[in-house]
KOLLUMZA-38908 format. One line per field, with one value per residue: y, z, x of N, C-alpha, C in turn; chain. Coordinates in Angstrom, 1 decimal. Example, Ala and Ser with C-alpha at 12.3 -4.5 7.8 and 13.67 -1.06 7.14 Angstrom:
nc2 c(-5.7/-2.2)
nc3 c(7.8/7.1)
nc1 c(13.2/12.8)
cac2 c(-4.5/-1.1)
cac3 c(7.8/7.1)
cac1 c(12.3/13.7)
cc2 c(-3.3/0.0)
cc3 c(7.8/7.9)
cc1 c(13.2/12.9)
chaine c(A/A)
This chain:
nc2 c(-1.2/2.3/4.9/8.0/10.1/9.0/8.8/11.3/12.7/11.4/11.9/14.6/14.4/13.3/15.6/17.4/16.0/16.3/18.8/19.5/17.9/19.5/22.0/21.3/20.2/21.8/24.5/25.3/24.4/26.5/28.7/30.0/31.3/32.2/32.1/32.6/32.8/30.5/28.9/29.7/28.4/25.7/25.2/26.3/24.9/24.1/23.0/23.4/25.8/24.8/23.1/20.0/17.9/18.7/18.6/16.7/17.8/19.5/19.8/19.9/20.7/22.5/25.1/25.4/25.5/27.2/27.2/28.8/28.6/30.8/31.2/32.6/32.3/31.2/30.9/29.4/30.4/28.4/26.8/27.2/29.6/31.7/31.8/32.5/35.2/36.1/36.5/38.2/40.5/41.1/41.7/43.2/42.8/44.9/45.9/46.7/44.7/44.4/41.7/40.3/38.5/36.0/33.7/33.2/31.7/32.7/34.9/33.8/32.8/35.3/36.3/35.5/37.3/39.7/42.9/43.7/42.4/42.7/41.0/40.7/39.7/39.0/37.5/35.9/33.2/32.7/34.2/33.4/30.7/31.3/32.5/30.7/29.1/31.0/31.4/28.9/28.9/30.6/33.4/36.2/38.4/39.1/40.6/40.2/41.1/42.1/42.7/44.6/43.3/44.9/47.4/47.6/48.1/50.7/52.0/50.8/51.2/53.0/50.9/49.1/47.1/45.6/42.7/41.0/38.3/36.7/37.2/40.7/42.4/45.3/48.0/48.5/51.0/51.9/50.7/51.0/53.7/53.2/52.5/53.0/56.0/55.1/52.6/49.2/47.3/44.0/42.0/40.1/40.5/41.7/42.8/43.9/44.3/42.2/40.2/37.4/36.5/37.9/37.8/41.1/44.0/46.6/49.9/52.8/55.9/58.3/59.1/59.1/57.3/55.0/53.5/50.0/46.3/43.9/40.3/37.5/34.9/33.8/32.5/33.1/32.6/35.6/37.7/38.0/41.5/42.6/42.6/43.5/46.2/45.7/47.2/49.4/49.1/49.9)
nc3 c(-0.1/-0.9/0.6/2.1/1.1/-1.1/-2.7/-2.9/-4.4/-6.7/-7.6/-8.1/-10.0/-11.9/-12.2/-13.4/-15.9/-17.2/-17.5/-19.4/-21.2/-21.9/-22.5/-25.0/-26.5/-26.8/-26.2/-27.8/-30.6/-30.9/-31.6/-29.7/-28.5/-26.9/-24.7/-22.0/-21.0/-21.6/-19.9/-17.5/-17.5/-17.6/-15.0/-13.1/-11.1/-12.2/-10.8/-8.2/-7.6/-7.9/-6.9/-5.4/-6.3/-9.2/-10.1/-11.6/-14.3/-14.5/-16.6/-19.1/-22.2/-22.1/-20.7/-17.1/-14.6/-11.6/-8.6/-5.8/-2.5/-2.1/-4.4/-6.4/-9.3/-11.4/-14.4/-15.5/-18.1/-20.9/-21.2/-23.7/-24.7/-22.7/-22.4/-25.1/-24.8/-22.7/-24.0/-25.8/-24.5/-23.9/-21.9/-19.7/-17.8/-15.7/-15.2/-13.8/-13.1/-13.6/-12.5/-13.1/-11.5/-12.3/-10.4/-9.2/-10.5/-13.1/-12.0/-10.7/-12.9/-14.2/-12.1/-12.5/-14.8/-14.6/-12.7/-10.5/-9.1/-8.8/-7.9/-8.3/-6.9/-6.0/-4.3/-1.1/-0.6/-3.1/-3.1/-0.9/-1.7/-4.0/-2.5/-1.1/-2.9/-4.3/-1.8/-1.4/-3.7/-3.1/-4.3/-4.0/-5.1/-5.8/-5.1/-3.5/-3.8/-2.5/-3.7/-5.6/-9.1/-11.5/-10.7/-10.5/-9.0/-7.9/-6.0/-5.8/-8.3/-10.5/-13.9/-15.8/-17.6/-18.0/-17.3/-18.1/-16.8/-18.5/-20.4/-21.2/-21.6/-21.1/-18.8/-18.7/-18.7/-16.4/-15.7/-17.8/-17.1/-15.1/-16.0/-17.1/-18.5/-21.2/-21.2/-21.5/-22.2/-22.0/-22.9/-23.5/-26.0/-27.9/-30.8/-32.8/-32.9/-33.9/-34.3/-33.5/-30.2/-29.2/-28.2/-27.2/-27.6/-25.7/-26.3/-25.1/-25.2/-24.4/-22.1/-23.6/-25.5/-27.7/-29.4/-30.7/-30.9/-32.3/-31.6/-31.8/-32.0/-29.5/-26.6/-23.8/-20.4/-19.6/-17.6/-14.0/-13.1/-15.4/-17.2/-19.6/-19.1/-19.1/-21.9/-21.0/-22.1/-23.2)
nc1 c(0.7/0.4/2.2/1.3/2.8/3.9/1.7/0.9/2.8/2.5/0.0/0.5/2.3/0.5/-1.2/0.4/1.0/-1.4/-1.8/0.4/-0.7/-2.8/-1.9/-0.5/-2.4/-4.7/-4.1/-1.9/-2.5/-4.3/-3.3/-1.8/1.3/3.1/5.8/6.3/3.5/2.6/4.1/3.2/0.5/1.4/2.4/0.4/-2.0/-5.0/-7.2/-7.1/-9.2/-11.2/-14.3/-13.9/-15.8/-15.6/-13.2/-12.0/-12.8/-10.8/-8.7/-10.4/-11.7/-13.4/-15.8/-16.1/-18.4/-19.0/-20.6/-22.1/-22.8/-25.0/-25.7/-24.6/-22.9/-19.9/-18.3/-15.7/-13.7/-13.1/-9.9/-8.3/-9.6/-9.4/-6.4/-5.9/-7.2/-5.4/-3.1/-3.6/-3.8/-1.3/0.4/2.7/5.8/6.0/3.4/0.3/-2.5/-6.1/-8.3/-11.3/-13.8/-13.1/-12.7/-10.1/-8.4/-7.4/-6.3/-4.1/-2.5/-2.1/-0.4/2.3/2.8/2.3/3.3/1.5/-1.1/-5.0/-7.7/-10.9/-13.8/-17.4/-18.9/-18.6/-18.2/-16.9/-14.9/-13.4/-12.9/-11.0/-8.9/-7.7/-6.8/-4.9/-3.2/-2.3/-0.6/1.1/1.3/2.2/2.0/-0.7/-3.6/-6.8/-10.0/-13.3/-16.4/-18.8/-18.9/-19.0/-18.3/-15.8/-12.6/-11.6/-10.0/-7.6/-6.7/-5.1/-5.3/-3.3/-4.1/-7.6/-9.0/-12.0/-13.9/-15.8/-19.2/-19.9/-22.8/-23.4/-22.2/-19.4/-18.5/-17.9/-15.3/-13.5/-12.7/-11.0/-8.9/-5.3/-3.9/-3.0/-4.0/-6.1/-8.7/-10.3/-12.9/-15.7/-18.0/-20.8/-19.8/-21.4/-24.9/-26.5/-24.6/-22.4/-20.9/-17.6/-14.1/-13.1/-10.8/-10.4/-9.0/-7.3/-6.0/-3.8/-5.6/-8.0/-10.8/-9.8/-10.6/-11.9/-11.0/-11.9/-11.1/-11.3/-13.6/-15.7/-17.6/-19.6/-21.4/-23.4/-21.6/-21.9/-23.3/-23.1/-25.1/-27.6/-29.9/-33.0/-35.1/-37.9/-41.0/-44.3)
cac2 c(0.2/3.6/5.9/9.5/11.0/8.9/9.0/12.9/12.9/10.4/13.0/15.8/14.1/13.2/16.6/18.0/15.6/16.8/20.3/19.6/17.7/20.5/23.2/20.9/19.9/22.8/25.9/25.6/24.5/27.6/29.7/30.6/31.0/33.2/31.1/32.8/32.5/28.8/28.2/29.7/27.3/24.2/25.3/26.7/23.8/24.7/22.3/24.2/26.7/24.2/22.2/18.5/17.4/19.4/18.7/16.0/18.4/21.0/20.3/19.7/21.9/23.1/26.1/24.9/26.3/26.9/27.9/28.9/28.3/31.9/31.3/33.1/31.6/31.6/30.2/29.7/30.4/27.2/27.3/28.1/30.9/32.6/31.8/33.5/36.2/36.5/36.5/39.3/41.6/41.7/42.0/43.3/42.4/46.1/46.5/46.1/44.1/44.1/40.5/40.4/37.4/34.9/32.5/33.1/30.9/33.8/35.6/33.1/33.0/36.7/36.8/35.5/37.9/41.1/42.9/43.5/41.6/42.9/40.1/41.1/38.8/39.9/36.2/35.5/31.9/32.4/34.7/32.5/29.5/31.8/33.3/29.5/28.8/32.0/31.3/27.7/29.0/31.8/34.3/37.2/39.9/39.4/41.1/39.8/42.3/41.9/43.9/44.3/43.2/46.0/48.7/47.4/48.1/52.1/52.3/49.9/51.7/52.8/49.7/49.2/46.0/45.1/41.1/40.6/36.9/36.7/38.1/41.6/43.0/46.4/48.0/48.7/52.5/52.4/50.3/51.8/54.7/52.9/52.0/54.2/56.7/54.2/51.0/48.5/46.2/42.8/41.5/39.1/41.2/41.3/44.0/44.2/43.9/40.7/39.6/36.6/37.0/37.9/38.9/42.5/44.5/48.1/50.7/54.1/56.5/59.8/59.0/59.1/56.2/54.9/52.2/48.6/45.5/42.2/39.5/36.1/34.5/33.1/32.7/33.0/33.3/37.1/37.8/38.8/42.4/43.0/42.3/44.7/46.5/45.5/48.4/49.3/49.0/50.0)
cac3 c(0.1/-1.1/1.8/1.9/0.6/-2.4/-3.2/-3.3/-5.2/-8.0/-7.8/-8.4/-11.4/-12.9/-12.7/-14.5/-17.4/-17.7/-17.9/-20.2/-22.5/-22.2/-23.4/-26.3/-27.6/-26.9/-26.4/-28.9/-31.9/-30.9/-31.8/-28.2/-28.7/-25.8/-23.9/-20.4/-21.0/-21.8/-18.8/-16.4/-17.7/-17.2/-13.8/-12.4/-11.0/-12.0/-10.0/-6.6/-7.8/-8.2/-5.7/-5.3/-7.2/-10.8/-10.0/-12.8/-15.4/-14.6/-17.9/-20.2/-23.1/-21.7/-19.5/-16.1/-14.0/-10.4/-7.9/-4.6/-1.6/-2.2/-5.7/-7.4/-10.6/-12.1/-15.6/-15.8/-19.5/-21.4/-21.3/-25.0/-24.8/-21.4/-22.7/-26.3/-24.3/-21.8/-24.9/-26.7/-23.6/-24.0/-20.2/-19.4/-16.1/-15.1/-15.3/-13.0/-13.9/-12.6/-13.0/-12.9/-12.0/-12.7/-9.6/-8.8/-11.4/-14.2/-11.4/-10.3/-14.1/-14.3/-10.9/-12.9/-15.9/-14.6/-11.4/-9.5/-10.0/-8.2/-8.3/-7.9/-6.4/-5.3/-3.5/-0.2/-0.8/-4.6/-2.7/-0.3/-2.7/-4.6/-1.6/-0.6/-4.2/-4.4/-0.9/-1.5/-4.5/-2.6/-5.3/-3.1/-5.9/-5.8/-3.8/-3.6/-3.4/-2.5/-4.1/-7.2/-10.4/-12.5/-10.0/-10.5/-8.0/-8.0/-5.0/-5.9/-9.6/-12.1/-14.1/-17.2/-18.2/-16.9/-18.0/-17.7/-17.3/-19.1/-21.4/-20.9/-22.4/-20.5/-17.6/-18.9/-18.8/-15.0/-15.6/-18.9/-16.2/-14.3/-16.9/-17.1/-19.9/-22.4/-20.8/-22.6/-21.3/-22.8/-22.6/-24.5/-26.0/-29.4/-31.3/-33.4/-32.2/-34.4/-34.3/-32.3/-29.0/-29.6/-27.5/-28.0/-26.9/-26.2/-26.5/-24.5/-25.7/-23.8/-21.5/-24.3/-25.8/-28.8/-30.8/-29.9/-32.0/-32.3/-31.7/-32.1/-31.6/-27.9/-26.1/-22.4/-20.2/-19.0/-15.9/-13.1/-13.0/-16.5/-17.9/-20.3/-18.5/-20.3/-22.0/-20.7/-23.0/-22.6)
cac1 c(0.1/1.4/2.2/0.7/3.9/3.9/0.3/0.8/3.8/2.1/-1.1/1.0/2.9/-0.6/-1.9/1.4/0.9/-2.7/-1.5/1.2/-1.5/-3.8/-1.1/0.0/-3.4/-5.5/-3.3/-0.7/-3.3/-5.1/-2.1/-1.2/2.4/3.7/6.3/6.0/2.3/2.6/4.7/2.2/-0.7/2.0/2.7/-0.4/-3.0/-6.6/-7.8/-7.0/-9.8/-12.5/-14.4/-13.3/-16.6/-15.2/-11.7/-11.8/-12.9/-9.9/-8.0/-10.9/-11.4/-14.8/-15.8/-16.4/-19.4/-18.9/-21.6/-22.0/-24.5/-25.5/-26.5/-23.8/-22.5/-19.0/-18.2/-14.1/-13.5/-12.1/-8.1/-7.9/-10.0/-8.5/-5.1/-5.7/-7.6/-4.3/-2.0/-3.9/-3.6/0.0/0.6/4.3/6.1/5.9/2.2/-0.7/-3.8/-7.3/-9.1/-12.8/-14.8/-11.9/-12.3/-8.8/-7.1/-6.7/-5.1/-2.9/-2.0/-1.5/0.7/3.6/2.9/2.4/3.9/0.6/-2.8/-5.8/-8.7/-12.3/-15.1/-18.4/-19.6/-17.6/-17.8/-16.2/-13.7/-12.5/-12.1/-9.9/-8.0/-7.3/-5.8/-3.5/-2.2/-1.6/0.6/2.1/1.1/2.4/1.7/-2.0/-4.6/-8.1/-10.8/-14.6/-17.4/-19.5/-18.0/-19.4/-17.9/-14.4/-11.5/-11.3/-9.5/-6.3/-6.1/-5.4/-4.8/-2.6/-5.1/-8.4/-9.5/-13.4/-13.9/-17.2/-19.5/-20.6/-23.7/-23.3/-21.3/-17.8/-18.0/-17.2/-14.1/-12.9/-12.4/-9.8/-7.6/-4.2/-4.2/-2.8/-4.4/-6.5/-9.7/-10.5/-14.2/-16.4/-18.8/-21.3/-19.8/-22.7/-26.1/-26.8/-23.1/-21.9/-20.1/-16.2/-13.3/-12.5/-10.0/-10.9/-7.9/-7.3/-4.9/-3.7/-6.8/-9.4/-11.2/-9.0/-11.0/-11.9/-10.4/-12.4/-9.9/-11.7/-14.8/-15.8/-18.8/-19.8/-22.6/-23.4/-21.0/-22.8/-23.5/-22.9/-26.4/-28.1/-30.9/-34.6/-36.0/-39.1/-42.2/-45.7)
cc2 c(1.2/4.3/7.1/10.3/10.7/8.7/10.5/13.1/12.3/11.2/14.3/15.3/13.7/14.3/17.4/17.4/16.0/18.3/20.3/19.0/18.9/22.2/22.7/20.6/21.0/24.2/26.2/25.4/25.9/29.0/30.7/29.9/31.7/32.3/31.7/32.5/31.0/28.0/28.6/28.8/26.1/24.5/25.8/25.5/24.4/24.3/22.7/25.4/26.2/23.3/20.8/17.8/17.6/19.0/17.8/16.6/19.4/21.3/19.9/20.8/22.8/24.2/25.1/26.0/26.1/27.8/28.0/28.9/29.7/32.1/31.8/32.2/32.0/30.5/30.4/29.3/28.8/27.9/27.8/29.3/32.0/32.5/32.5/35.3/37.2/37.1/37.8/40.5/42.2/42.5/42.1/42.8/43.7/46.5/46.0/45.7/44.0/42.7/40.4/38.9/36.0/33.8/32.4/32.3/31.9/34.5/35.0/33.1/34.2/37.0/36.5/36.2/39.6/41.5/43.1/42.9/42.0/41.8/40.2/40.1/39.4/38.6/36.2/34.2/31.7/33.0/33.8/31.3/30.0/32.3/31.9/29.1/29.7/31.8/30.0/27.9/30.1/32.8/35.8/38.8/40.0/39.5/40.6/41.0/41.9/42.8/43.8/44.4/44.6/47.2/48.7/47.7/49.8/52.4/51.8/50.4/52.6/51.4/49.7/48.2/45.6/43.7/41.1/39.2/36.5/37.5/39.4/42.3/44.5/46.8/48.3/50.0/52.4/52.0/50.7/53.0/54.7/52.6/53.3/54.9/55.9/52.7/50.6/47.6/45.4/42.1/40.7/40.0/40.7/42.5/44.7/43.9/42.2/40.0/38.4/37.2/36.9/38.4/40.0/43.3/46.1/48.9/52.0/54.4/58.1/60.0/59.2/57.5/56.2/53.7/51.0/47.8/44.2/41.3/38.1/35.7/33.7/33.4/32.4/33.5/34.8/37.1/38.8/40.3/43.5/42.8/43.5/44.8/46.5/46.7/48.3/50.0/49.4/48.9)
cc3 c(0.0/0.2/1.6/0.7/-0.9/-3.2/-3.6/-4.6/-6.9/-8.5/-8.6/-9.9/-12.4/-13.2/-13.6/-15.8/-17.8/-18.0/-19.1/-21.5/-22.9/-23.2/-25.0/-27.5/-27.5/-26.7/-27.6/-30.3/-32.1/-31.0/-30.4/-28.7/-27.8/-24.9/-22.6/-20.1/-20.8/-20.2/-17.6/-16.7/-17.5/-15.6/-12.8/-12.3/-11.1/-11.0/-8.3/-7.0/-8.1/-7.1/-6.1/-6.4/-9.0/-10.8/-11.6/-14.3/-15.4/-15.7/-19.1/-21.0/-23.0/-21.0/-18.4/-14.9/-12.4/-9.5/-6.6/-3.8/-1.9/-3.4/-6.7/-8.3/-11.1/-13.2/-16.0/-17.2/-19.7/-21.5/-22.8/-25.0/-23.7/-22.0/-24.1/-25.7/-23.6/-22.9/-25.5/-25.7/-23.6/-22.7/-20.2/-17.9/-15.2/-14.7/-14.2/-13.7/-13.0/-13.2/-12.3/-13.2/-12.4/-11.5/-9.1/-9.7/-12.5/-13.3/-10.9/-11.4/-14.4/-13.3/-11.7/-14.3/-15.8/-13.1/-10.0/-9.9/-8.8/-8.6/-7.8/-7.9/-5.7/-4.3/-2.4/-0.1/-1.8/-3.8/-1.9/-1.0/-3.2/-3.7/-1.4/-1.6/-4.2/-3.0/-0.8/-2.7/-4.2/-3.7/-4.4/-4.0/-6.3/-4.6/-4.4/-2.9/-3.4/-2.5/-5.4/-8.4/-11.0/-12.0/-10.1/-8.7/-7.8/-7.2/-5.1/-7.3/-9.5/-12.5/-15.5/-18.3/-17.3/-17.8/-17.4/-18.2/-17.7/-20.0/-21.0/-21.9/-22.1/-19.1/-17.4/-18.8/-17.2/-14.9/-16.6/-18.0/-15.3/-14.8/-16.7/-18.4/-21.2/-22.0/-21.7/-21.8/-22.2/-22.2/-23.5/-24.6/-27.4/-29.8/-32.2/-32.8/-32.8/-34.6/-33.3/-31.4/-29.6/-28.5/-28.2/-26.9/-27.0/-25.7/-25.6/-24.7/-24.8/-23.0/-22.3/-25.1/-27.3/-29.7/-29.8/-31.3/-31.5/-32.6/-32.5/-31.6/-30.1/-27.5/-24.5/-22.0/-19.5/-17.6/-15.1/-12.9/-14.3/-17.6/-18.4/-19.6/-19.4/-20.4/-21.5/-21.8/-22.5/-23.3)
cc1 c(0.9/1.1/1.8/1.5/3.9/2.8/0.1/1.7/3.3/0.8/-0.7/1.8/1.6/-1.3/-1.2/1.0/-0.3/-2.5/-0.6/0.5/-2.3/-2.9/-0.6/-1.1/-4.5/-4.9/-2.6/-1.6/-4.3/-4.4/-2.0/0.4/3.6/4.6/5.9/4.4/2.1/3.2/3.9/1.0/-0.1/2.3/1.6/-1.7/-4.3/-7.3/-8.1/-8.1/-11.5/-12.9/-14.1/-14.4/-16.4/-13.9/-11.5/-12.0/-11.8/-9.3/-9.0/-10.7/-12.9/-14.9/-16.7/-17.3/-19.3/-20.1/-21.5/-23.3/-25.3/-26.3/-25.6/-23.1/-21.0/-18.6/-16.7/-14.1/-12.9/-10.7/-8.0/-8.3/-9.7/-6.9/-4.9/-6.0/-5.9/-3.0/-2.3/-3.9/-2.4/0.6/2.6/4.5/6.0/4.3/1.3/-2.2/-4.9/-7.8/-10.2/-13.6/-13.8/-12.0/-11.0/-7.7/-6.6/-5.8/-4.1/-1.7/-1.1/-0.3/2.0/3.8/3.2/3.0/3.2/-0.5/-3.7/-7.0/-10.1/-13.3/-16.2/-19.2/-18.3/-17.3/-16.9/-14.6/-12.8/-12.0/-10.8/-8.7/-7.2/-6.2/-4.7/-2.9/-1.6/-0.5/1.5/2.0/1.0/1.9/0.1/-3.1/-5.7/-9.0/-12.3/-15.6/-18.2/-18.8/-17.9/-18.5/-16.5/-13.6/-11.1/-9.9/-7.8/-5.8/-5.2/-4.8/-4.2/-3.7/-6.2/-8.9/-11.1/-13.8/-15.4/-18.0/-20.4/-21.3/-23.7/-22.4/-19.9/-17.4/-17.2/-15.6/-13.2/-12.1/-11.2/-8.6/-6.6/-4.4/-3.6/-3.0/-5.3/-7.6/-9.8/-11.7/-14.6/-17.7/-19.5/-21.1/-20.6/-24.2/-26.8/-25.8/-23.0/-20.9/-18.6/-15.4/-12.8/-11.6/-10.2/-9.7/-8.2/-5.8/-4.7/-4.9/-8.0/-9.5/-10.7/-9.3/-11.2/-11.5/-11.2/-11.5/-10.0/-13.0/-14.8/-16.9/-18.9/-20.9/-22.2/-22.6/-21.9/-22.5/-22.9/-23.9/-26.9/-29.6/-32.3/-35.0/-37.1/-40.1/-43.7/-46.6)
chaine c(A/A/A/A/A/A/A/A/A/A/A/A/A/A/A/A/A/A/A/A/A/A/A/A/A/A/A/A/A/A/A/A/A/A/A/A/A/A/A/A/A/A/A/A/A/A/A/A/A/A/A/A/A/A/A/A/A/A/A/A/A/A/A/A/A/A/A/A/A/A/A/A/A/A/A/A/A/A/A/A/A/A/A/A/A/A/A/A/A/A/A/A/A/A/A/A/A/A/A/A/A/A/A/A/A/A/A/A/A/A/A/A/A/A/A/A/A/A/A/A/A/A/A/A/A/A/A/A/A/A/A/A/A/A/A/A/A/A/A/A/A/A/A/A/A/A/A/A/A/A/A/A/A/A/A/A/A/A/A/A/A/A/A/A/A/A/A/A/A/A/A/A/A/A/A/A/A/A/A/A/A/A/A/A/A/A/A/A/A/A/A/A/A/A/A/A/A/A/A/A/A/A/A/A/A/A/A/A/A/A/A/A/A/A/A/A/A/A/A/A/A/A/A/A/A/A/A/A/A/A/A/A/A/A)
């Protein structure tokens, strides 16, 4: 019978193999080529940010939904979508990033790419799970914040880059104001009313809006706080 140390070692080896398979079969074929980013995906255990019942899905190519006892729900983006999104953000080692609704996993990835990361959650249970994962990985440059997602975290801004982990139908204006004068914001939106969802990079230049650039098609549930208010009709 294997002792505990051996079992733990074998479990870590198995998950390391799964991460390697994820990178080689999901990320690289989807044009993810940034070496530091790939190294983060190889080293950060996604299962740390999931409940035990969902750990077996940690390295699938699907979104994974996590729900708290209070009814709040998060959908972790498929790894290939998240990887492309972070690659297109072009994060520099001297920059500060705000990660919104990423359940802790994306903040752990960002901790090895940016100088400072603020991870925002609105649900205490989801916050606690994210905090446990961040602490287990000793991500000392990640600061967790609790509050409404759509309001961002202006007290810790401004940010060079803001990543919104889900579909935003509305509510990006307040976040845009928390960017540095030449910052950028990435979110999944519909660029046109009848268009499909796409990851879009919104640019700022010298403190003013400088356009938006659709990057690639991706779909996600509407992130809490970013739903379009229904129009009133008689």
